[in-house]
Backbone as CSV, one residue per row, in Angstrom:
resi,resn,N_x,N_y,N_z,CA_x,CA_y,CA_z,C_x,C_y,C_z
1,MET,93.812,55.931,40.964,92.847,56.913,41.930,92.974,56.247,43.375
2,LYS,93.057,55.069,43.483,92.935,54.806,44.980,94.270,55.257,45.550
3,LYS,95.451,55.091,44.788,96.969,55.567,45.483,96.571,57.070,45.924
4,ALA,96.027,57.717,44.952,96.249,59.280,45.281,95.227,59.604,46.358
5,ALA,94.144,58.841,46.597,93.199,58.655,47.690,93.695,58.630,48.792
6,PHE,94.385,57.544,48.892,95.239,57.014,50.087,96.393,58.145,50.452
7,PHE,97.051,58.545,49.398,98.098,59.577,49.781,97.494,60.866,50.393
8,PHE,96.431,61.429,49.728,95.801,62.619,50.150,95.132,62.374,51.640
9,LEU,94.599,61.145,52.008,94.102,60.742,53.195,95.186,60.854,54.166
10,THR,96.376,59.808,53.948,97.405,60.030,54.745,98.279,61.702,55.022
11,ALA,98.168,62.381,54.194,98.647,63.770,54.286,98.070,64.611,55.160
12,MET,96.446,64.571,55.025,95.309,65.031,56.040,95.788,64.513,57.396
13,LEU,95.542,63.279,57.575,96.239,62.896,58.781,97.329,63.283,59.551
14,SER,98.063,63.282,58.826,99.464,63.676,58.958,99.590,65.076,59.499
15,ALA,98.928,65.966,58.927,98.711,67.461,59.225,97.861,67.816,60.326
16,SER,96.624,67.115,60.349,95.719,66.723,61.329,96.652,66.538,62.657
17,ALA,97.674,65.837,62.893,98.259,65.281,63.895,99.311,66.234,64.666
18,GLN,99.633,67.380,63.689,100.459,68.527,63.943,99.502,69.680,64.283
19,GLY,98.432,69.323,64.312,97.526,70.690,64.759,96.666,71.296,63.519
20,ASN,96.862,70.707,62.443,96.197,71.476,61.358,94.874,70.814,60.987
21,GLU,94.244,71.555,60.759,92.870,70.964,60.136,92.255,71.591,59.212
22,CYS,91.361,70.951,58.221,90.491,71.383,57.435,89.052,71.479,57.889
23,LEU,88.261,72.661,57.589,86.811,72.552,57.891,86.104,72.918,56.697
24,LYS,85.157,72.410,56.279,84.348,72.653,55.207,82.904,73.466,55.841
25,ASP,82.931,74.906,55.176,81.877,75.456,55.410,80.387,75.242,54.796
26,ASN,79.587,75.941,55.381,78.016,75.700,54.842,77.631,75.634,53.300
27,TYR,78.739,76.483,52.616,78.515,76.133,51.220,79.686,75.682,50.389
28,GLY,79.893,74.477,51.060,81.146,73.359,50.249,82.380,73.787,50.063
29,ASN,82.767,75.011,50.643,84.186,75.327,50.637,84.875,74.702,51.734
30,VAL,85.907,74.465,51.654,86.989,74.072,52.587,88.141,75.073,52.926
31,GLN,88.256,75.249,54.255,89.210,75.820,54.607,90.428,75.258,55.457
32,CYS,91.484,75.307,55.735,92.246,74.763,56.235,93.452,75.561,56.932
33,GLY,93.819,75.523,58.383,94.654,76.134,58.986,94.403,75.466,60.433
34,PHE,94.787,76.309,61.463,94.798,76.078,63.033,93.816,76.650,63.662
35,HIS,93.107,76.121,64.412,92.127,76.421,65.545,90.807,76.969,64.728
36,CYS,90.478,76.244,63.528,89.488,76.734,62.697,87.859,76.932,63.429
37,MET,87.628,77.922,62.824,85.858,78.315,63.424,84.964,78.485,62.517
38,LYS,83.843,78.034,62.447,82.751,78.410,61.995,81.712,79.586,62.688
39,ASP,81.586,80.839,61.792,80.625,81.778,62.245,79.407,81.512,62.057
40,ASN,78.498,82.428,62.590,76.977,81.939,62.481,76.276,81.912,61.014
41,SER,77.144,82.651,60.167,76.918,82.426,58.922,76.880,81.468,58.125
42,GLY,77.879,80.595,58.793,78.574,79.127,58.182,79.754,79.383,57.348
43,HIS,80.788,80.487,57.481,82.107,80.561,56.885,83.144,80.070,57.780
44,VAL,83.940,79.829,57.305,85.213,79.078,58.205,86.246,80.062,58.216
45,SER,86.945,80.285,59.369,88.178,80.970,59.192,89.069,79.978,60.352
46,CYS,90.500,80.165,59.793,91.251,79.594,60.576,92.380,80.558,60.639
47,ALA,93.414,80.123,61.972,94.654,80.880,62.172,95.653,79.915,61.209
48,GLN,96.652,80.773,60.696,97.865,80.349,59.697,98.905,79.623,60.488
49,THR,98.818,79.991,61.731,100.206,78.867,62.273,99.435,78.685,63.855
50,PRO,100.251,77.522,64.451,100.014,76.805,65.500,99.722,78.005,66.489
51,PHE,100.354,78.886,66.419,100.588,80.006,67.690,99.504,81.072,67.362
52,GLY,98.460,80.994,66.303,97.465,81.732,65.937,96.204,81.416,66.831
53,VAL,95.159,81.708,66.784,93.729,81.559,67.546,92.703,82.409,66.656
54,CYS,91.555,81.819,66.775,90.447,82.137,66.329,89.216,82.164,67.628
55,ALA,88.780,83.307,67.299,87.429,83.481,68.492,86.244,83.855,67.702
56,LYS,85.108,83.530,68.535,83.645,84.155,67.817,83.109,85.536,69.124
57,ASP,82.977,86.512,68.240,82.355,87.544,69.133,80.888,87.293,69.453
58,ASN,80.322,88.433,70.201,79.010,88.097,70.696,78.022,88.060,69.420
59,SER,78.482,88.574,68.225,77.603,88.707,67.234,77.681,87.742,66.209
60,GLY,78.803,86.593,66.453,78.714,85.557,65.761,79.742,85.718,64.720
61,HIS,80.649,86.769,64.873,81.349,86.827,63.521,82.896,86.505,64.398
62,VAL,83.833,85.635,63.068,84.668,84.865,64.036,85.989,85.890,63.353
63,SER,87.112,85.979,64.294,88.391,86.796,64.115,89.269,85.729,64.215
64,CYS,90.317,85.943,63.533,91.465,85.161,63.745,92.990,86.106,64.034
65,ALA,93.961,85.712,64.709,95.020,86.596,64.991,96.121,85.788,65.069
66,GLU,97.261,85.856,64.776,98.660,85.299,64.839,99.329,85.867,65.714
67,ALA,100.301,85.061,66.506,101.379,85.746,67.285,102.181,86.399,66.457
68,PRO,103.132,87.422,67.062,103.806,88.341,66.382,105.003,87.250,65.940
69,HIS,105.620,88.000,64.690,106.708,87.093,63.876,107.778,86.727,65.066
70,GLY,108.195,85.675,65.023,109.349,84.984,65.849,108.813,84.862,67.320
71,VAL,107.609,84.784,67.646,106.879,84.612,68.894,106.362,83.108,68.825
72,HIS,106.891,82.075,69.475,106.416,80.921,69.575,105.487,80.221,70.992
73,GLN,104.560,81.524,71.203,103.743,81.347,72.117,102.201,81.770,71.645
74,GLN,101.367,80.969,71.953,100.005,81.182,71.286,99.578,82.475,71.911
75,ILE,98.991,83.228,70.994,98.301,84.568,71.330,97.118,84.142,71.898
76,GLU,96.762,85.081,72.633,95.553,85.080,73.673,94.531,86.027,73.082
77,TYR,93.219,85.756,73.790,92.332,87.057,73.444,91.195,86.996,74.716
78,MET,90.620,88.170,74.433,89.719,88.410,75.780,88.529,89.344,75.119
79,LYS,87.362,89.114,75.567,86.008,89.827,75.203,85.851,90.760,75.983
80,ASP,85.695,92.243,75.350,85.027,93.375,76.191,83.861,93.098,76.591
81,ASN,83.439,94.169,77.491,81.994,93.854,77.718,80.874,93.898,76.532
82,SER,81.284,94.344,75.576,80.401,94.635,74.264,80.496,93.461,73.554
83,GLY,81.232,92.328,73.770,81.630,91.175,72.993,82.386,91.228,72.121
84,HIS,83.100,92.397,71.773,84.402,92.555,70.829,85.859,91.584,71.565
85,ILE,86.289,91.186,70.618,87.212,90.463,70.983,88.613,91.144,70.425
86,VAL,89.722,91.180,71.551,91.065,91.810,71.479,91.853,90.628,71.746
87,PHE,92.925,90.795,70.995,94.054,89.753,70.925,95.339,90.225,71.330
88,GLY,96.070,89.278,71.994,97.136,89.810,72.700,97.794,89.007,73.796
89,TYR,98.440,89.332,74.531,99.078,88.862,75.931,98.711,89.433,77.258
90,GLN,98.467,88.639,78.125,98.118,89.414,79.645,97.341,90.279,79.429
91,CYS,96.013,89.688,78.984,94.986,90.870,78.695,94.043,90.859,79.881
92,MET,93.967,92.519,80.198,92.935,92.703,81.340,91.907,93.600,80.986
93,LYS,90.679,93.709,81.682,89.800,94.443,81.577,90.102,95.773,82.463
94,ASP,89.562,96.694,81.875,89.330,97.904,82.850,88.125,97.878,83.610
95,ASN,87.892,98.992,84.325,86.616,98.903,85.146,85.297,99.058,84.343
96,ALA,85.570,99.876,82.926,84.387,100.345,82.247,84.156,98.978,81.218
97,GLY,85.177,98.015,81.395,84.906,96.825,80.319,85.463,96.607,79.378
98,HIS,86.471,97.625,78.815,87.256,97.683,77.759,88.524,96.793,78.062
99,VAL,89.010,96.425,76.969,90.354,95.411,77.243,91.481,95.816,76.514
100,ASN,92.819,95.753,77.369,93.706,95.977,76.622,94.937,95.054,76.921
101,CYS,95.552,94.750,75.812,96.493,93.482,76.130,98.308,93.849,75.800
102,ALA,98.985,93.404,76.047,100.646,93.649,75.738,100.750,92.902,74.214
103,HIS,101.423,93.277,73.687,101.650,92.668,72.181,102.908,91.482,72.159
104,THR,103.261,91.345,73.104,104.120,90.291,73.162,104.051,89.387,74.562
105,PRO,104.510,88.163,74.689,104.588,87.374,75.884,105.263,87.952,76.991
106,LEU,106.114,88.891,76.761,107.265,89.453,77.828,106.324,90.541,78.210
107,GLY,105.352,91.115,77.505,104.558,92.335,78.154,103.811,91.870,79.324
108,VAL,103.175,92.983,79.718,102.452,92.819,81.133,101.527,94.280,81.165
109,CYS,100.316,93.913,81.457,99.352,94.789,81.967,99.056,94.926,83.189
110,ALA,98.691,96.074,83.657,98.321,96.277,85.188,97.161,97.119,85.230
111,LYS,96.350,97.492,86.431,95.359,98.381,86.484,95.658,99.230,87.481
112,ASP,95.390,100.656,87.269,95.566,101.679,88.009,94.621,101.848,88.852
113,ASN,95.031,102.633,90.089,93.780,102.865,90.844,92.410,103.563,90.562
114,SER,92.602,104.203,89.109,91.274,104.596,88.663,90.513,103.360,87.690
115,GLY,91.133,102.531,87.786,90.669,101.254,87.179,90.917,101.185,85.503
116,ARG,91.923,101.973,85.324,92.350,101.736,83.784,93.632,100.931,83.684
117,VAL,93.165,100.280,82.643,94.377,99.334,82.054,95.152,99.701,81.255
118,THR,96.682,99.759,81.664,97.729,100.170,80.653,98.637,98.707,80.547
119,CYS,99.100,98.521,79.294,100.207,97.626,79.013,101.421,98.049,78.349
120,ALA,102.487,97.290,78.676,103.699,97.726,78.180,104.477,96.157,77.834
121,ASP,105.424,96.358,76.545,106.076,95.405,76.434,107.526,95.599,76.682
122,ALA,108.198,94.627,76.556,109.539,94.658,76.917,110.442,95.299,75.853
123,PRO,111.715,95.917,75.866,112.267,96.716,74.898,112.700,95.719,73.682
124,HIS,112.829,96.212,72.555,113.375,95.217,71.477,114.759,94.804,71.871
125,GLY,114.876,93.369,71.795,116.179,92.632,72.298,116.428,92.366,73.573
126,VAL,115.268,92.703,74.641,115.359,92.165,75.931,114.611,90.904,75.923
127,HIS,115.110,90.033,76.691,114.302,88.797,76.429,113.952,88.279,78.255
128,GLN,113.453,89.337,78.526,112.895,89.171,79.981,111.523,90.066,80.047
129,GLN,110.747,89.624,80.748,109.392,89.972,80.849,109.683,91.464,81.701
130,ILE,108.805,92.394,81.409,108.739,93.608,81.839,108.268,93.618,83.280
131,GLU,108.451,94.731,84.400,107.988,94.637,85.342,107.187,95.977,85.881
132,TYR,106.408,96.237,86.572,105.927,97.456,86.844,105.562,97.830,88.489
133,MET,105.445,98.787,88.934,105.240,99.278,90.182,104.246,100.441,90.139
134,LYS,103.505,100.360,91.450,102.358,101.534,91.149,103.294,102.737,92.143
135,ASP,103.084,104.038,92.016,103.379,105.496,92.619,102.367,105.222,93.923
136,ASN,102.619,106.361,94.667,101.460,106.644,95.482,100.323,107.114,95.256
137,SER,100.368,107.691,93.993,99.004,107.804,93.654,98.087,107.054,92.776
138,GLY,98.808,105.806,92.345,98.490,104.792,91.833,98.521,104.717,90.370
139,HIS,99.248,105.407,89.688,100.001,105.587,88.479,101.037,104.382,88.019
140,ILE,100.988,103.737,87.122,101.652,102.602,86.828,103.035,102.877,85.813
141,VAL,103.903,102.625,86.447,105.327,102.628,85.909,106.048,101.239,85.700
142,PHE,106.199,101.259,84.242,106.731,100.003,83.714,108.561,100.247,83.685
143,GLY,109.109,99.237,83.689,110.389,99.057,83.652,111.231,97.942,84.758
144,TYR,112.445,98.116,84.858,113.007,97.033,85.515,113.641,97.481,86.723
145,GLN,113.752,96.714,87.858,114.397,97.126,89.128,113.651,98.560,89.630
146,CYS,112.780,98.472,89.532,111.741,99.753,89.933,112.032,99.862,91.151
147,MET,111.778,101.455,91.857,112.021,101.772,93.254,111.125,103.032,93.259
148,LYS,110.408,102.962,94.331,109.864,104.502,95.076,110.812,105.240,95.597
149,ASP,110.808,106.536,95.438,111.619,107.670,96.228,110.645,107.932,97.241
150,ASN,111.293,108.913,98.588,110.627,109.166,99.594,109.195,109.862,99.198
151,ALA,108.894,110.449,98.167,107.755,111.019,97.916,106.786,109.883,97.332
152,GLY,107.271,108.886,97.177,106.346,107.659,96.201,106.107,107.924,95.143
153,HIS,107.155,108.465,94.379,107.336,108.506,92.916,108.086,107.443,92.568
154,VAL,107.937,106.750,91.238,108.442,105.377,91.016,109.500,105.723,89.912
155,THR,110.574,105.168,89.818,111.605,105.448,88.710,112.201,103.829,88.663
156,CYS,112.306,103.726,86.980,112.630,102.321,86.719,113.762,102.308,85.650
157,ALA,114.432,101.277,85.563,115.673,101.044,84.785,114.859,100.505,83.384
158,GLN,115.399,100.976,82.376,114.836,100.551,81.215,115.376,98.936,80.379
159,THR,116.257,98.221,81.020,116.295,97.111,80.710,116.519,96.364,82.018
160,PRO,116.864,94.923,82.035,116.971,94.026,83.205,118.340,94.041,83.864
161,PHE,119.488,94.797,83.053,120.629,94.927,83.520,120.921,96.496,84.082
162,GLY,119.927,97.097,84.273,120.041,98.235,84.816,120.053,98.171,86.242
163,ALA,120.297,99.479,86.918,120.318,99.235,88.266,119.710,100.764,88.896
164,CYS,118.953,100.525,90.037,118.429,101.788,90.459,118.805,101.938,91.870
165,ALA,119.139,102.736,92.605,119.653,103.196,93.834,118.790,104.408,94.346
166,LYS,118.549,104.490,95.725,118.278,105.509,96.434,119.132,106.338,97.108
167,ASP,119.151,107.593,96.973,120.288,108.354,97.798,119.984,108.514,98.955
168,ASN,120.898,109.372,100.058,120.483,109.686,101.528,119.134,110.609,101.516
169,SER,118.771,111.592,100.610,117.838,112.606,100.518,116.509,111.897,100.103
170,GLY,116.445,110.243,99.709,115.543,109.436,99.158,114.967,109.743,97.877
171,HIS,115.898,110.240,97.036,115.742,110.308,95.567,116.223,109.293,94.883
172,VAL,115.571,108.588,94.030,115.837,107.409,93.138,116.652,107.855,91.962
173,THR,117.927,106.938,91.445,118.010,107.189,90.099,118.586,105.700,89.463
174,CYS,118.270,105.816,88.181,118.362,104.798,87.647,119.513,104.825,86.495
175,GLN,120.181,103.746,86.158,121.033,103.632,84.990,121.042,102.491,84.354
176,ASP,121.222,102.390,82.893,121.348,101.166,82.261,122.539,101.335,81.480
177,PRO,123.103,100.128,81.260,124.157,99.925,80.678,124.036,100.455,78.830
178,PRO,125.160,100.766,78.468,124.766,101.309,77.059,124.646,99.491,76.432
179,MET,123.829,99.824,75.276,123.581,98.534,74.445,124.131,98.795,73.003
180,HIS,125.000,98.031,72.561,125.766,97.972,71.396,124.898,97.555,70.618
181,HIS,125.447,98.246,69.182,124.122,97.907,68.030,123.651,96.363,68.071
182,HIS,124.570,95.526,67.837,124.322,93.815,67.891,124.029,93.253,68.973
183,ASP,124.316,93.880,70.242,123.753,93.438,71.184,122.618,93.180,71.760
184,HIS,122.003,91.978,72.433,120.710,91.503,72.731,120.842,91.162,74.309
185,TRP,120.009,91.508,74.965,119.658,91.508,76.571,119.429,90.304,76.650
186,HIS,119.831,89.457,77.530,119.170,87.931,77.980,119.640,87.480,79.258
187,ARG,118.767,87.414,79.900,118.871,87.165,81.496,118.352,86.079,82.022
C-alpha cells in the first residue's frame, strides 16, 4: 500500500511540474487539468491542455476554452462590459463594451472609426499574421501588402506572397500567386 501511495504521489508531482493540476471541489470531487478554477458554487473546471485557459465571469461561473487544434499558444480571454467572457486571440472591446477576438494567434482585431471591432484570421495554410489598413472613411480591410488608391480605398493581397501596385491613375491592383493543393505559405 505504501508503494502505491508513493507512486501516486510521485505521478501527481510529475504532472504538476508540467502544469497539470488537480483540485477538489466543495463536494469532494476531484478535477484534473490545466489552469483549474473553482466557481462561486464550489465546482471546479479545468482546461484539458496547457494551451487552454479558464476564467470566471462576473456572476462567478467558470468557463474554459482550448486553443484550436495544432495551435501551441495559450488562448486568451477578455470580459465584456457585462462581465461575459470571450475567448480568442488579440481580443478588443468596441465602444459599446462588446468583445471580439480572432480565432488564431495569426489573426488580428482592429477598431474602425465608428468604434466597431472587426477581427480576421490568416487564411488556412498561411503562417504569417494578417495585416489591416483603414480606408479614408475608417473602414478596415484585412490582407497583406495593403495599399490605398488615390480615392482612399484600400486593396490588399490575400497572401503574404501577393503584391500590390498603384498605376498612374492611382488605382491599386493586387495579385496573389496560385496556391497548389499541397502548398503552404511560409514566410
